[in-house]
C-alpha positions as CSV (number, residue, x, y, z in Angstrom):
1,M,37.3,-5.3,84.4
2,S,34.0,-3.6,84.9
3,R,31.1,-5.7,86.1
4,I,27.5,-5.2,87.2
5,V,26.2,-7.6,89.8
6,A,22.6,-8.6,89.9
7,R,20.1,-7.7,92.7
8,G,16.4,-8.5,92.3
9,T,14.6,-9.1,89.1
10,A,16.7,-9.2,85.9
11,L,15.8,-6.4,83.5
12,A,16.8,-5.9,79.9
13,L,16.1,-3.8,76.9
14,T,16.7,-5.1,73.4
15,L,14.1,-4.0,70.9
16,T,13.8,-3.8,67.1
17,A,12.5,-0.8,65.3
18,A,9.2,-2.6,64.9
19,A,8.9,-3.3,68.6
20,A,9.3,0.4,69.3
21,V,5.8,0.9,68.0
22,A,4.4,-2.5,69.0
23,P,1.9,-3.4,71.6
24,A,3.1,-3.6,75.2
25,T,3.1,-7.4,75.1
26,V,5.5,-7.4,72.2
27,I,7.8,-4.9,73.9
28,A,7.7,-6.9,77.2
29,A,8.8,-10.0,75.3
30,A,11.6,-8.2,73.6
31,V,12.9,-6.8,76.9
32,A,14.0,-10.3,77.8
33,R,17.3,-10.0,76.0
34,A,18.4,-6.8,77.6
35,G,20.8,-5.9,80.4
36,A,23.2,-7.7,78.2
37,A,23.4,-4.1,77.0
38,N,25.6,-3.2,79.9
39,S,26.6,-6.6,81.2
40,G,25.3,-9.5,79.3
41,K,28.3,-10.0,77.2
42,R,30.3,-10.5,80.3
43,H,27.7,-12.1,82.6
44,G,24.8,-13.3,80.5
45,R,22.0,-11.5,82.3
46,A,20.8,-8.0,83.3
47,H,21.6,-6.5,86.6
48,R,20.3,-4.0,89.1
49,S,23.3,-2.6,90.8
50,W,26.6,-1.2,89.6
51,H,30.1,-2.3,90.7
52,E,33.1,-1.3,88.7
53,S,36.8,-2.3,88.8
54,P,39.6,-1.0,86.6
55,G,39.8,-2.1,83.0
56,P,42.3,-1.7,80.3
57,G,42.0,1.7,78.9
58,S,43.7,4.4,76.8
59,F,42.4,7.3,78.8
60,N,43.1,10.8,77.6
61,I,42.2,14.3,78.8
62,T,42.7,17.4,76.7
63,S,41.6,21.0,77.2
64,R,41.3,24.1,75.1
65,P,40.4,27.7,75.9
66,W,36.7,28.3,75.5
67,G,36.4,32.0,76.4
68,T,35.9,34.0,79.6
69,V,33.0,34.8,81.9
70,G,33.2,37.7,84.3
71,G,37.0,37.9,83.7
72,Q,37.5,34.2,84.6
73,T,39.0,31.7,82.2
74,V,36.6,29.0,80.8
75,N,38.0,25.8,79.3
76,L,36.4,22.9,77.5
77,Y,37.8,19.5,78.5
78,T,37.5,16.4,76.5
79,L,37.7,13.0,78.3
80,S,38.2,10.0,76.1
81,N,38.5,6.3,77.0
82,G,39.9,4.5,73.9
83,N,36.7,2.6,73.6
84,G,34.9,4.9,71.2
85,M,33.4,7.3,73.8
86,S,34.3,10.9,74.6
87,V,32.7,13.6,76.7
88,N,33.2,17.3,76.5
89,I,32.8,19.1,79.8
90,S,33.3,22.8,80.6
91,N,34.2,24.4,83.9
92,Y,31.4,26.9,83.2
93,G,28.5,25.5,85.0
94,G,30.0,22.1,85.0
95,I,28.3,21.7,81.6
96,V,28.4,18.4,79.8
97,Q,28.6,19.9,76.3
98,A,28.7,16.7,74.3
99,I,28.6,12.9,74.8
100,N,29.9,11.0,71.8
101,V,29.1,7.3,71.9
102,P,29.1,4.6,69.2
103,D,26.0,3.0,67.8
104,R,25.6,-0.8,67.1
105,F,27.8,-0.5,64.1
106,G,30.5,1.5,65.9
107,R,29.5,4.9,64.4
108,P,29.8,7.7,67.0
109,A,27.2,10.4,67.5
110,D,26.7,13.1,70.1
111,V,23.7,12.1,72.1
112,A,23.5,15.2,74.4
113,L,21.8,18.5,73.4
114,G,23.9,21.6,73.7
115,F,25.4,24.7,72.1
116,K,28.5,24.8,69.9
117,D,30.1,27.6,71.9
118,L,30.3,29.3,75.3
119,A,28.3,32.3,74.1
120,G,25.3,30.0,73.6
121,Y,25.2,28.9,77.2
122,V,25.9,32.4,78.6
123,Q,23.1,33.9,76.6
124,N,20.7,31.1,77.5
125,N,21.4,31.7,81.2
126,V,20.5,35.4,81.1
127,Y,17.4,36.0,83.3
128,P,14.8,36.7,82.3
129,Q,14.7,35.1,78.9
130,P,12.6,36.5,76.0
131,S,8.9,35.6,76.3
132,G,7.6,33.0,73.9
133,G,10.9,31.1,73.7
134,S,12.4,28.1,75.3
135,G,13.6,29.9,78.4
136,T,16.7,28.8,80.2
137,T,17.3,25.2,79.3
138,Y,20.2,24.2,81.7
139,F,21.6,22.0,78.9
140,G,24.1,19.6,80.5
141,A,24.7,21.8,83.6
142,I,25.3,21.1,87.3
143,V,22.1,22.3,89.0
144,G,22.0,23.6,92.5
145,R,21.9,24.8,95.3
146,Y,18.5,23.2,95.0
147,A,17.5,21.3,91.8
148,N,13.9,21.5,90.7
149,R,11.2,23.6,92.3
150,I,10.6,25.2,95.7
151,A,7.1,26.5,96.1
152,G,6.4,30.2,96.7
153,G,10.1,30.9,96.6
154,Q,10.5,30.3,100.3
155,F,11.0,27.6,102.9
156,S,11.4,27.5,106.7
157,L,14.3,25.8,108.5
158,N,14.8,25.8,112.3
159,G,12.1,28.4,112.8
160,V,13.5,30.9,110.2
161,T,11.8,31.6,106.9
162,Y,14.1,32.1,103.9
163,H,13.0,34.0,100.8
164,L,14.3,33.0,97.4
165,P,14.0,34.6,93.9
166,Q,11.0,33.4,92.0
167,N,12.2,32.6,88.6
168,N,9.5,30.1,87.5
169,G,6.2,31.8,88.1
170,T,5.9,31.9,91.8
171,N,8.5,29.1,92.3
172,T,12.2,29.0,92.7
173,L,13.6,26.7,90.0
174,H,17.1,25.1,90.0
175,G,18.4,27.4,92.7
176,G,17.3,30.7,91.0
177,P,19.0,32.9,88.6
178,G,22.8,33.1,88.8
179,A,23.0,29.7,90.4
180,Y,25.5,26.8,90.0
181,N,24.9,26.5,86.3
182,T,26.2,30.0,85.7
183,Q,29.4,29.8,87.8
184,V,33.0,29.3,86.7
185,W,34.2,26.2,88.7
186,Q,37.8,25.4,89.5
187,A,38.8,22.4,87.4
188,T,41.4,19.6,88.1
189,P,41.8,16.9,85.5
190,S,43.4,13.5,86.2
191,S,43.5,10.0,84.9
192,G,44.2,6.6,86.4
193,P,43.2,2.9,86.3
194,W,39.6,3.9,86.9
195,G,39.3,6.3,84.0
196,A,39.6,9.9,83.1
197,S,38.3,12.4,85.6
198,L,37.5,16.1,85.9
199,R,37.1,17.4,89.5
200,L,35.2,20.7,89.7
201,T,34.9,22.8,92.9
202,Y,32.8,25.9,93.7
203,S,31.9,27.6,97.0
204,D,28.4,29.1,97.0
205,P,28.3,32.1,99.4
206,D,26.1,32.5,102.4
207,A,22.8,34.2,101.4
208,H,23.3,33.8,97.7
209,N,19.8,33.7,96.2
210,G,18.6,33.7,99.8
211,F,20.0,30.3,100.8
212,P,21.7,30.1,104.2
213,G,25.2,29.0,104.7
214,T,28.4,28.9,102.6
215,V,28.3,25.6,100.8
216,T,31.5,24.0,99.4
217,N,30.8,21.8,96.5
218,T,32.9,19.2,94.6
219,V,31.6,17.5,91.5
220,T,33.7,14.8,89.9
221,Y,33.0,13.5,86.4
222,T,34.7,10.2,85.6
223,L,34.6,8.4,82.2
224,S,35.3,4.7,82.5
225,R,36.7,2.2,80.1
226,W,33.3,0.7,79.8
227,N,31.6,3.8,78.4
228,A,30.1,4.9,81.7
229,L,30.0,8.5,82.8
230,R,30.0,8.7,86.6
231,I,29.1,11.9,88.5
232,D,30.0,12.1,92.2
233,Y,28.7,15.0,94.2
234,R,30.0,16.2,97.6
235,A,29.1,19.2,99.6
236,S,29.5,20.7,103.1
237,T,28.1,23.8,104.8
238,D,28.9,26.1,107.7
239,K,25.2,26.7,108.5
240,P,22.1,24.6,108.3
241,T,20.8,24.7,104.8
242,V,19.0,22.6,102.1
243,I,20.7,21.0,99.1
244,N,19.7,19.0,96.0
245,L,22.2,18.6,93.2
246,T,21.8,17.0,89.8
247,N,23.0,17.1,86.2
248,H,20.6,18.4,83.6
249,S,21.8,16.6,80.4
250,Y,19.2,16.2,77.7
251,F,19.6,12.9,75.8
252,N,18.6,11.8,72.3
253,L,20.1,8.4,71.7
254,A,19.7,8.7,68.0
255,G,21.9,11.8,68.1
256,E,21.2,15.4,69.0
257,G,19.4,17.3,66.4
258,T,17.9,14.2,64.8
259,G,14.3,15.0,65.9
260,T,11.9,13.5,68.3
261,V,12.6,10.8,70.9
262,N,9.0,9.6,70.9
263,N,10.0,6.2,69.4
264,Q,12.8,5.7,71.9
265,V,11.8,3.2,74.5
266,L,12.0,3.8,78.3
267,W,11.7,1.7,81.4
268,L,11.7,3.3,84.9
269,N,12.2,1.4,88.1
270,A,9.4,3.3,89.9
271,D,5.9,2.2,90.9
272,R,5.0,5.7,92.2
273,Y,5.4,9.4,91.4
274,T,4.8,12.7,93.1
275,P,1.6,14.3,91.5
276,V,1.7,18.1,91.1
277,N,-0.7,21.0,91.3
278,T,-1.2,23.7,88.7
279,N,2.1,25.3,89.7
280,L,3.9,22.0,89.1
281,I,4.6,21.7,92.8
282,P,4.1,18.2,94.5
283,T,0.9,17.8,96.4
284,G,2.7,15.7,99.0
285,Q,1.1,12.5,97.8
286,L,3.0,9.5,96.5
287,A,0.7,8.1,93.9
288,P,0.8,4.8,92.0
289,V,1.7,5.1,88.3
290,A,-0.4,2.0,87.4
291,G,-3.2,2.9,85.0
292,T,-1.7,6.3,84.1
293,P,0.5,7.5,81.3
294,L,3.3,7.7,83.9
295,D,3.6,4.0,84.0
296,F,7.0,3.0,82.6
297,T,7.2,-0.2,84.7
298,R,7.1,-2.1,81.4
299,P,9.2,-0.5,78.7
300,K,7.3,1.6,76.2
301,P,8.0,4.3,73.6
302,I,8.3,7.7,75.3
303,G,5.7,9.1,72.9
304,R,3.1,6.4,73.3
305,D,1.1,8.4,75.9
306,I,2.7,11.8,75.7
307,N,-0.4,13.4,74.2
308,S,-2.7,11.9,76.8
309,G,-5.5,14.0,78.2
310,F,-4.7,12.8,81.7
311,E,-4.8,15.8,83.9
312,Q,-1.2,15.6,85.1
313,M,0.1,15.4,81.5
314,V,-2.0,18.5,80.6
315,L,-0.6,20.5,83.5
316,A,3.0,19.6,82.5
317,H,2.6,19.7,78.7
318,G,4.1,16.3,78.6
319,Y,6.4,14.5,81.0
320,D,7.9,16.6,83.7
321,F,7.5,14.6,86.9
322,N,9.5,13.1,89.7
323,W,9.3,9.3,89.9
324,V,9.8,7.7,93.3
325,L,12.4,5.0,92.7
326,N,11.9,1.5,94.0
327,R,14.7,1.2,96.5
328,D,15.2,-1.3,99.3
329,R,18.8,-0.4,100.2
330,S,21.3,2.3,99.9
331,G,24.0,2.6,97.2
332,L,23.9,2.7,93.5
333,D,20.8,1.1,92.0
334,L,19.3,0.9,88.5
335,A,16.8,3.7,88.0
336,A,16.1,3.7,84.3
337,R,17.0,2.2,81.0
338,A,16.4,3.8,77.6
339,F,16.8,2.3,74.1
340,D,16.9,3.7,70.6
341,P,15.8,1.0,68.2
342,Y,17.4,2.6,65.2
343,S,20.9,3.2,66.4
344,G,20.8,0.4,69.0
345,R,22.2,2.7,71.7
346,V,21.2,1.9,75.3
347,L,21.4,4.2,78.3
348,S,21.3,2.7,81.8
349,T,21.0,5.1,84.7
350,Y,22.2,4.1,88.2
351,T,21.9,6.4,91.2
352,T,22.0,6.7,95.0
353,E,19.1,9.2,94.9
354,P,15.5,8.4,95.8
355,G,14.0,10.1,92.7
356,V,14.4,10.8,89.0
357,Q,12.8,13.6,87.0
358,L,11.9,12.6,83.4
359,Y,11.5,15.7,81.4
360,T,10.7,15.6,77.6
361,G,11.8,19.1,76.6
362,N,8.2,20.4,76.8
363,F,9.2,24.0,76.4
364,L,11.7,23.7,73.7
365,A,10.2,26.2,71.2
366,G,12.4,25.8,68.1
367,E,14.5,29.0,68.3
368,L,17.6,27.4,69.9
369,V,20.3,26.2,67.5
370,G,22.3,23.2,68.8
371,T,25.8,21.9,68.2
372,S,24.8,20.2,64.9
373,G,23.3,23.5,63.5
374,R,19.8,22.2,63.9
375,T,17.0,23.6,66.1
376,Y,15.6,21.9,69.1
377,R,11.8,21.4,69.6
378,Q,9.5,19.8,72.0
379,S,10.2,16.1,72.6
380,D,13.6,16.3,70.8
381,A,15.2,14.9,74.0
382,F,14.6,13.6,77.5
383,T,16.3,14.1,80.8
384,L,16.8,11.7,83.7
385,E,17.6,14.1,86.5
386,T,18.5,12.0,89.6
387,Q,17.4,13.9,92.7
388,H,15.6,14.3,95.9
389,Y,12.0,15.2,95.4
390,P,10.9,18.7,94.3
391,D,9.9,21.1,97.1
392,S,11.2,18.8,99.8
393,P,12.0,21.7,102.1
394,N,8.3,22.4,102.3
395,Q,7.2,18.7,102.4
396,P,7.8,17.1,105.8
397,G,6.7,13.7,104.4
398,F,9.5,13.6,101.8
399,P,13.1,12.5,102.4
400,T,15.0,15.4,104.0
401,T,17.3,17.7,102.0
402,V,18.6,19.4,105.1
403,L,22.4,19.6,105.4
404,N,23.9,20.6,108.7
405,P,27.5,21.7,109.6
406,G,29.7,18.7,110.2
407,Q,27.7,16.6,107.7
408,T,28.8,15.8,104.2
409,F,26.3,15.6,101.4
410,T,27.2,12.8,98.9
411,S,25.4,11.5,95.8
412,S,26.4,9.5,92.8
413,T,24.9,8.8,89.4
414,I,26.2,6.8,86.5
415,Y,25.0,7.1,82.9
416,A,26.2,3.9,81.2
417,F,26.1,3.6,77.5
418,S,26.1,0.4,75.4
419,T,24.4,-1.1,72.4
420,A,21.9,-3.8,71.7
421,H,21.5,-5.7,68.4
């Protein structure tokens, strides 16, 4: 049976629709009944860390042809757990195409933004994208070799300066064009007492997009009996390099295509963030969130402060920042919890990473048609991209992202779904 064992202050999130727009004091009081969302029914309180053991399950994995890219076969795999949850994952870009989870009444909905077919993803990955549109969205994709931004499209390592393509103004974003999100990965499905798994492997060549070293990557998605999607990353290199891997799923807990997430409530386990300059590159400072719109240390609706004139919010056109997670030990720890008061769905995010990027779809312009046949606009979803900090290769004060030969990069993130009444 799965269980979550407490460390530190108990945290929870059970809110009514009214509380979603209530004052902070009301929300804080409502939070008291939470972590039951993921564990209270079994343990009576909320928890900070994640430990899991096998549970009874009717796990199933199916696949179907989804097309070809560059002459390589692309499949769409469906992982299901017999507990009302299923996840669609493609070996093209490791894309999580759909996440179907039940609401408080057991009614399923897809809570991840995406396209209905492979062509949508391939077209959205073409660089450059037409001006005035949403740009490349990275819906559900594995992002690497370096997730987030690298300033000036360059970094120095061991006295050598490496030049990268600038695909985000003067920055390199998410590894540059033709990066991990565009590759056809080798897929190996399996199932066992822990759940249904899909292991994806890809070897990124030396000097691709300017990054040094051939990097061998393995990303394993596992769907557990307890409605948790776990992502385990492993990588090794034959030359010193930098690495930062994440998943870029966009969540709307009411269901994709249902409109804004502004009334969905979020708590972040972070007292600090990394402020950015006009190019959205961290200044190197670790600043307190207290007294700013970036303060999610008490749960609040995502949209409460999203139109603030605070300088950082103006620069990013909403939320697009790295939060410095409160961590006092290694291992999986609770990073965030989100709640939709209308469906009752709760998303708890656990990670081994030091940071998380909350992005509210600031550049979704309304021209992209999603899986439900509806268009996506600004604030129609949020991401919780677990990561090392942006531009770490150029920021000596940040945790290192250097990977040397003989070392193995490992990282784990869990997106755990539940409901609250």
